[in-house]
C-alpha positions as CSV (number, residue, x, y, z in Angstrom):
1,M,120.8,143.3,151.9
2,S,120.7,146.9,150.9
3,A,120.8,149.6,153.6
4,R,119.1,152.2,151.5
5,N,115.5,151.4,152.6
6,S,114.8,152.7,156.1
7,N,111.8,150.4,156.6
8,A,113.2,147.8,158.9
9,N,110.4,145.4,158.0
10,F,111.3,145.1,154.4
11,Q,114.7,145.7,152.8
12,P,115.3,145.5,149.0
13,I,118.0,143.1,147.9
14,D,120.3,143.3,145.0
15,R,119.5,141.6,141.8
16,V,120.2,137.9,142.3
17,S,119.1,134.7,140.7
18,R,115.6,133.5,141.3
19,R,116.8,130.2,142.8
20,H,119.2,132.0,145.2
21,F,116.4,134.5,146.3
22,L,113.8,131.8,147.0
23,C,116.2,129.6,148.9
24,G,117.4,132.5,151.0
25,S,113.9,133.8,151.7
26,M,112.6,130.4,152.8
27,T,115.5,130.0,155.2
28,A,114.9,133.3,156.8
29,L,111.2,132.7,157.1
30,A,111.7,129.3,158.7
31,A,114.2,130.8,161.1
32,G,112.2,133.6,162.5
33,L,109.3,135.1,160.7
34,S,106.8,132.7,162.1
35,A,107.0,134.5,165.4
36,T,105.4,137.6,163.9
37,P,101.6,137.7,164.6
38,L,99.2,138.2,161.8
39,H,98.7,141.8,160.6
40,S,101.4,143.1,162.9
41,R,104.0,144.3,160.4
42,A,104.1,147.9,159.3
43,P,102.9,148.8,155.8
44,F,105.5,148.6,153.0
45,S,107.0,152.0,152.2
46,L,108.9,153.2,149.1
47,S,109.2,156.8,150.3
48,P,112.7,158.3,149.8
49,P,114.8,157.5,152.9
50,E,115.6,160.4,155.2
51,S,119.1,159.2,155.5
52,E,119.8,160.5,152.0
53,S,118.2,163.9,152.8
54,Q,115.7,163.3,149.9
55,T,112.1,164.5,149.8
56,W,109.1,163.3,147.9
57,R,109.2,166.5,145.8
58,E,112.7,165.6,144.6
59,H,111.3,162.5,142.9
60,L,108.8,164.6,140.8
61,D,109.6,165.2,137.2
62,S,108.7,168.3,135.2
63,S,105.2,167.0,134.5
64,G,104.5,166.5,138.2
65,G,104.8,162.7,138.0
66,L,107.3,160.5,139.8
67,D,110.7,160.3,138.1
68,D,112.5,157.2,136.6
69,A,114.7,156.9,139.7
70,Y,111.7,156.3,141.9
71,W,110.2,153.8,139.5
72,E,113.5,152.0,139.4
73,K,113.3,151.6,143.2
74,V,109.8,150.2,142.7
75,R,111.0,147.7,140.1
76,Q,113.7,146.4,142.5
77,E,111.0,145.1,144.8
78,F,110.2,142.4,142.3
79,N,112.1,139.2,141.5
80,I,111.3,139.1,137.8
81,V,113.7,136.9,135.9
82,D,116.4,139.2,134.5
83,S,116.3,137.7,130.9
84,I,112.6,138.3,130.5
85,T,110.8,141.6,129.7
86,Y,107.4,140.6,131.2
87,M,104.4,142.2,129.6
88,N,101.7,139.7,130.3
89,N,100.5,141.3,133.6
90,G,97.0,141.1,132.3
91,T,97.1,137.3,132.8
92,M,99.2,136.9,135.8
93,G,101.1,139.7,137.6
94,P,104.4,139.2,139.3
95,V,104.1,139.3,143.1
96,P,106.2,141.8,145.1
97,R,108.6,140.2,147.5
98,S,106.9,141.9,150.5
99,V,103.6,140.1,149.5
100,V,105.4,136.8,148.9
101,E,107.0,137.0,152.3
102,A,103.7,138.0,154.0
103,Q,101.7,135.1,152.5
104,T,104.5,132.6,153.5
105,R,104.5,134.0,157.0
106,Y,100.7,133.6,157.3
107,L,101.0,130.0,156.2
108,I,103.8,129.3,158.7
109,D,101.8,131.0,161.5
110,I,98.6,129.1,160.8
111,A,100.6,125.8,160.6
112,A,102.1,126.5,164.0
113,D,98.9,127.5,165.6
114,P,95.7,126.5,163.7
115,R,93.6,128.4,166.2
116,I,94.4,131.7,164.3
117,G,93.2,130.3,161.0
118,G,89.6,131.5,161.2
119,W,88.0,133.3,158.2
120,D,87.1,136.2,160.5
121,R,90.8,137.2,160.1
122,V,89.9,138.6,156.6
123,E,87.7,141.4,158.0
124,P,90.5,144.0,158.2
125,V,91.4,143.1,154.6
126,R,87.7,143.5,153.5
127,E,87.5,146.9,155.1
128,K,90.8,148.0,153.5
129,L,89.6,146.7,150.1
130,A,86.3,148.4,150.4
131,K,88.0,151.7,151.0
132,F,90.4,151.1,148.1
133,V,87.6,150.7,145.6
134,G,85.1,153.2,147.0
135,A,82.6,150.9,148.6
136,N,81.3,149.7,152.0
137,A,82.6,146.6,153.6
138,D,79.1,145.0,153.6
139,E,79.2,145.2,149.8
140,I,82.5,143.3,149.3
141,V,82.8,139.6,148.7
142,M,86.3,138.0,149.0
143,T,86.5,135.7,146.0
144,R,89.2,133.5,144.4
145,S,88.8,135.0,140.9
146,T,86.8,137.3,138.7
147,T,84.9,134.4,137.3
148,E,83.7,133.4,140.7
149,G,82.3,136.8,141.2
150,M,80.5,136.6,137.9
151,K,79.1,133.1,138.8
152,I,77.8,134.3,142.2
153,F,75.8,137.1,140.6
154,S,74.5,135.2,137.5
155,R,73.5,132.2,139.6
156,G,71.8,134.1,142.3
157,L,69.9,136.8,140.5
158,D,66.2,136.3,140.3
159,L,65.3,135.9,136.6
160,R,62.4,134.1,134.8
161,R,62.2,132.3,131.5
162,G,62.3,134.8,128.7
163,D,64.2,137.5,130.7
164,E,67.1,138.8,128.7
165,V,70.8,139.4,129.5
166,L,72.5,141.8,127.1
167,M,76.3,141.8,126.8
168,S,79.0,143.2,124.6
169,S,80.4,141.0,121.9
170,H,83.9,141.1,123.5
171,E,83.2,139.5,126.9
172,H,85.6,136.9,128.4
173,P,84.3,133.3,128.8
174,G,84.4,133.8,132.5
175,G,81.9,136.5,132.1
176,Y,79.5,135.1,129.5
177,G,79.9,131.4,130.5
178,P,77.7,131.5,133.6
179,W,74.9,133.3,131.7
180,R,75.0,130.7,128.9
181,A,74.6,128.0,131.6
182,R,71.5,129.8,132.9
183,E,70.2,130.1,129.3
184,D,70.5,126.3,128.9
185,R,69.1,125.6,132.4
186,D,66.4,128.3,133.0
187,G,65.4,129.5,129.6
188,I,66.7,133.1,129.9
189,I,67.9,134.8,126.7
190,V,71.5,135.9,126.3
191,R,72.1,138.3,123.5
192,T,75.2,140.3,122.4
193,V,75.7,143.7,120.9
194,D,78.7,144.6,118.8
195,I,81.1,147.3,120.1
196,P,83.6,148.8,117.6
197,A,87.3,148.3,118.2
198,P,88.0,151.0,118.9
199,P,84.8,153.2,119.1
200,N,84.8,156.8,118.1
201,S,83.5,158.2,121.4
202,V,81.9,157.4,124.8
203,D,78.6,158.6,123.6
204,E,78.7,156.1,120.7
205,V,79.2,153.2,123.1
206,I,76.3,154.3,125.3
207,D,74.0,154.9,122.3
208,I,74.8,151.4,120.8
209,C,74.0,149.7,124.1
210,E,70.8,151.7,124.7
211,R,69.5,151.0,121.2
212,A,70.1,147.3,121.8
213,L,67.9,147.2,125.0
214,R,64.5,145.5,124.8
215,P,61.5,145.5,127.2
216,E,62.6,142.0,128.4
217,T,66.2,143.1,129.1
218,R,67.0,142.8,132.8
219,V,70.9,142.9,132.9
220,L,73.6,144.6,130.8
221,V,77.0,143.0,131.1
222,V,80.2,144.8,130.1
223,S,83.9,144.7,130.8
224,Y,86.1,147.4,132.2
225,P,88.5,147.2,130.5
226,I,87.7,144.7,127.7
227,F,90.3,142.0,127.7
228,V,90.8,141.8,123.9
229,T,90.7,145.5,123.0
230,G,91.7,147.4,126.2
231,L,88.5,149.6,125.9
232,L,87.4,151.2,129.1
233,M,83.6,151.0,128.8
234,P,82.0,154.2,130.1
235,I,80.6,152.6,133.3
236,K,79.1,155.7,134.9
237,G,77.2,156.7,131.7
238,L,76.1,153.1,131.1
239,A,74.8,152.8,134.7
240,E,72.8,156.0,134.4
241,M,71.4,154.8,131.0
242,A,70.6,151.3,132.2
243,H,68.9,152.4,135.4
244,R,66.6,154.7,133.4
245,H,65.4,151.5,131.7
246,D,65.2,149.5,135.0
247,V,68.2,147.4,133.9
248,L,71.0,146.3,136.2
249,L,74.6,146.8,135.2
250,S,77.1,144.0,135.9
251,V,80.8,144.7,135.2
252,D,83.6,142.2,134.5
253,G,86.4,144.4,135.9
254,A,89.1,141.7,135.8
255,H,91.9,144.1,134.9
256,A,90.7,147.2,136.8
257,L,91.9,146.5,140.4
258,G,95.4,147.9,140.7
259,M,95.3,149.5,137.2
260,L,92.7,152.2,137.8
261,D,91.7,154.4,140.8
262,L,88.3,152.9,141.3
263,N,85.3,154.5,143.1
264,L,82.5,152.0,142.7
265,H,79.8,154.1,144.4
266,D,80.6,157.0,142.0
267,M,80.6,154.7,139.0
268,G,77.1,153.6,139.9
269,C,77.2,149.9,138.7
270,D,75.2,147.3,140.6
271,H,77.7,144.5,140.4
272,F,81.5,144.6,139.8
273,T,83.9,141.7,140.0
274,T,87.7,141.8,139.6
275,A,90.9,139.8,140.1
276,G,93.7,140.0,142.6
277,Q,96.3,138.1,140.5
278,K,96.5,140.6,137.7
279,W,97.2,144.3,138.3
280,L,96.9,144.2,142.1
281,L,99.8,141.7,142.1
282,A,98.4,139.7,145.0
283,G,99.0,136.2,143.5
284,S,96.6,133.5,142.3
285,G,93.4,132.5,144.1
286,T,92.5,136.1,145.0
287,G,89.8,138.5,143.9
288,M,86.8,140.5,145.0
289,A,83.2,141.2,144.0
290,Y,81.0,144.2,144.7
291,F,77.3,143.8,145.3
292,S,75.6,147.2,145.7
293,S,73.6,147.2,149.0
294,E,70.6,148.1,146.8
295,I,70.5,144.8,144.9
296,Q,71.5,142.3,147.6
297,D,67.9,141.4,148.3
298,R,67.5,140.4,144.6
299,V,70.5,138.1,144.6
300,W,70.4,134.8,146.4
301,G,73.2,133.2,148.2
302,D,73.5,129.4,147.8
303,M,73.5,128.4,151.5
304,W,70.7,128.5,154.2
305,R,67.0,128.7,153.7
306,R,66.9,132.2,155.0
307,T,70.1,134.2,154.3
308,P,71.7,135.7,157.5
309,A,71.9,139.5,157.6
310,Q,75.6,139.7,156.7
311,G,75.5,141.9,153.7
312,A,77.5,140.5,150.8
313,R,79.3,138.1,153.1
314,K,76.4,135.7,152.5
315,Y,78.0,135.0,149.1
316,E,81.2,133.6,150.7
317,S,79.7,130.4,152.1
318,S,81.8,127.9,150.2
319,G,83.7,125.8,152.7
320,Q,87.4,126.1,153.5
321,R,89.4,128.9,151.8
322,H,93.1,129.5,151.5
323,L,93.5,132.2,154.3
324,P,97.1,133.1,153.5
325,S,96.2,134.2,150.0
326,A,93.2,136.2,151.2
327,L,95.3,137.9,153.9
328,G,98.0,138.6,151.4
329,M,95.6,140.8,149.5
330,G,95.9,143.2,152.3
331,D,99.7,143.4,151.9
332,A,99.3,143.9,148.1
333,L,97.0,146.8,148.9
334,D,99.5,148.2,151.3
335,F,102.2,148.0,148.6
336,Q,100.1,150.0,146.1
337,L,98.9,152.5,148.8
338,A,102.5,153.2,149.6
339,I,103.1,154.2,146.0
340,G,99.7,155.9,145.6
341,K,96.8,154.9,143.5
342,T,96.9,158.1,141.4
343,N,100.7,157.7,140.9
344,I,100.2,154.1,139.7
345,E,97.4,155.0,137.2
346,T,99.4,157.9,135.9
347,R,102.5,155.7,135.3
348,I,100.5,153.0,133.6
349,R,98.8,155.5,131.3
350,Q,102.1,157.1,130.4
351,L,103.7,153.8,129.4
352,A,100.6,152.8,127.4
353,K,100.5,156.1,125.6
354,R,104.2,155.8,124.7
355,L,103.5,152.4,123.2
356,K,100.4,153.4,121.3
357,D,102.0,156.6,119.9
358,G,105.0,154.6,118.7
359,L,102.9,151.8,117.1
360,R,100.5,154.3,115.5
361,D,103.3,155.8,113.4
362,L,104.3,152.4,111.8
363,P,102.8,151.4,108.4
364,A,100.7,148.2,108.3
365,V,100.2,148.3,112.1
366,G,96.7,148.6,113.4
367,L,95.5,149.4,117.0
368,G,92.5,147.7,118.5
369,T,92.8,150.1,121.5
370,S,91.5,153.6,121.6
371,G,94.0,156.5,121.7
372,S,91.6,158.4,124.0
373,A,92.6,158.5,127.7
374,E,89.0,158.3,128.6
375,M,88.6,155.0,126.8
376,S,91.9,153.2,127.5
377,G,94.1,152.2,130.3
378,G,97.1,149.8,130.6
379,L,96.1,147.2,128.0
380,T,97.1,147.9,124.3
381,T,96.3,145.5,121.5
382,F,97.8,145.7,118.0
383,Y,98.2,143.7,114.8
384,I,100.4,143.8,111.7
385,D,98.6,143.3,108.4
386,G,99.6,140.0,106.9
387,V,101.6,138.7,109.9
388,P,100.1,136.0,112.2
389,K,99.9,136.9,115.8
390,A,102.0,133.9,116.8
391,N,104.9,135.1,114.6
392,I,104.9,138.5,116.2
393,Q,105.0,137.0,119.7
394,Q,107.8,134.7,118.7
395,A,109.8,137.5,117.2
396,L,109.4,139.7,120.3
397,M,110.7,136.8,122.4
398,D,113.5,135.8,120.2
399,R,114.9,139.3,119.5
400,E,114.4,141.0,122.9
401,G,113.1,138.5,125.4
402,I,109.7,140.3,125.5
403,Y,106.9,138.0,126.7
404,L,103.3,138.6,125.6
405,P,100.3,136.3,126.2
406,G,99.6,133.5,123.8
407,S,95.9,133.1,124.6
408,G,93.8,131.3,122.0
409,L,90.9,133.5,123.0
410,N,92.2,136.1,120.7
411,D,93.9,135.0,117.5
412,F,94.0,138.3,115.7
413,A,95.9,140.8,117.9
414,C,98.8,140.9,120.3
415,R,98.1,142.3,123.8
416,V,100.7,144.3,125.8
417,S,100.3,145.0,129.5
418,T,102.3,148.0,130.8
419,H,102.3,148.1,134.6
420,F,104.4,150.4,136.8
421,Y,107.3,148.0,137.1
422,N,107.8,148.2,133.3
423,T,110.1,150.8,131.9
424,A,110.1,153.3,129.0
425,D,113.1,151.3,127.5
426,E,111.0,148.1,127.5
427,V,108.2,149.9,125.7
428,D,110.6,151.3,123.1
429,R,112.0,147.8,122.5
430,V,108.5,146.5,121.7
431,I,108.2,149.3,119.1
432,Q,111.6,148.5,117.6
433,V,110.8,144.8,117.2
434,V,107.4,145.6,115.6
435,Q,109.2,148.1,113.2
436,H,111.7,145.3,112.3
437,I,108.8,143.0,111.5
438,V,107.0,145.6,109.4
439,E,110.2,146.2,107.4
440,N,110.6,142.5,106.8
441,R,107.0,141.4,106.6
442,A,107.7,138.8,103.9
443,D,109.9,136.9,106.4
444,Y,107.2,136.7,109.0
445,A,104.1,136.3,106.9
446,S,103.8,132.5,106.8
447,A,101.8,130.7,109.5
448,G,103.4,127.9,111.5
């Protein structure tokens, strides 16, 4: 164990094999961590240790951001396989060791004393999560995924045959699937509107959506960001526009939590659902949904003849839940709060900008993601003319061990996720491999 971190509750370890780390951690947990009550450990901290006479200011670079030495310390809190440059955070993010240990500890505690396994234990997490996203606790639903949050809203909203739901043409199946089910079952109308990739401006996006509204439109569904293009839809502007037409705004924000400094009240959307396993790094089976207090009387829960006055908690009636995962979201929040939401968003944007700037200079390379900071975050999509996506992915893995998603939902562009644990060197190596492919396109042009 390293003695560099002054937080006695969590100490970074040197780079070791994944197998050795897991075995050692489980042994330690079994030996003593089960004695620690739920929620009793101090929040994780990455502040420079006083023992080295360092101050926070000494970790600031010339632009006012945190320097590479600080981000290297952050990176050491993960147990990512050394041979892999992981850039698929947009599907599943690696979980920090402090969160892994906390979730394991909760599981051990509950197994030893099932009396402490009640769902009421999540209330401190709900309150912390609400503050993290700029909402009230009574507006937060603890979910298991983004899709679950979309299903609750689409299934519960009062709509009649002929009412219309308008959505962008780039929605994820988890976002449009529940509405298509209601279209088949209840006779509502689901219609899509094409959004350029990338658009020229925020005003263009809002204008496209407004012109697509019809008198029967009841809901506008958009993503923030869009999973295939990385576009940050202008939520605040869209909410203001939609509300002028008496239309609700529902947001599939699967990638937003942990990537962007959210304030849902300021954004003005009516419904927002997001994941815990992606950018928050909380592990699978975690997520949250926001239901504005102003619309909760229009969205049914699926239990009880008369819904109890519990705010958005009424949407959580779904039987037994995996409490350690839900509690672990609180530790994932602590991890990010220790670093700072603004610091995280700044780091993510810096790495994404470095990638986009490098790719933009290469011939035959096209970007599906806007270069505008207002319209893009930590997802970057690109393609190479004449080269199949699968060949680009394979070349990145073979030449530099860079892992990108292989999703069949998007067969035309590669998607790169740049989170705060990634490095400038990793970004540069992506650019170098893409340049190699461009210079040798004939060798990579054939499919299969």
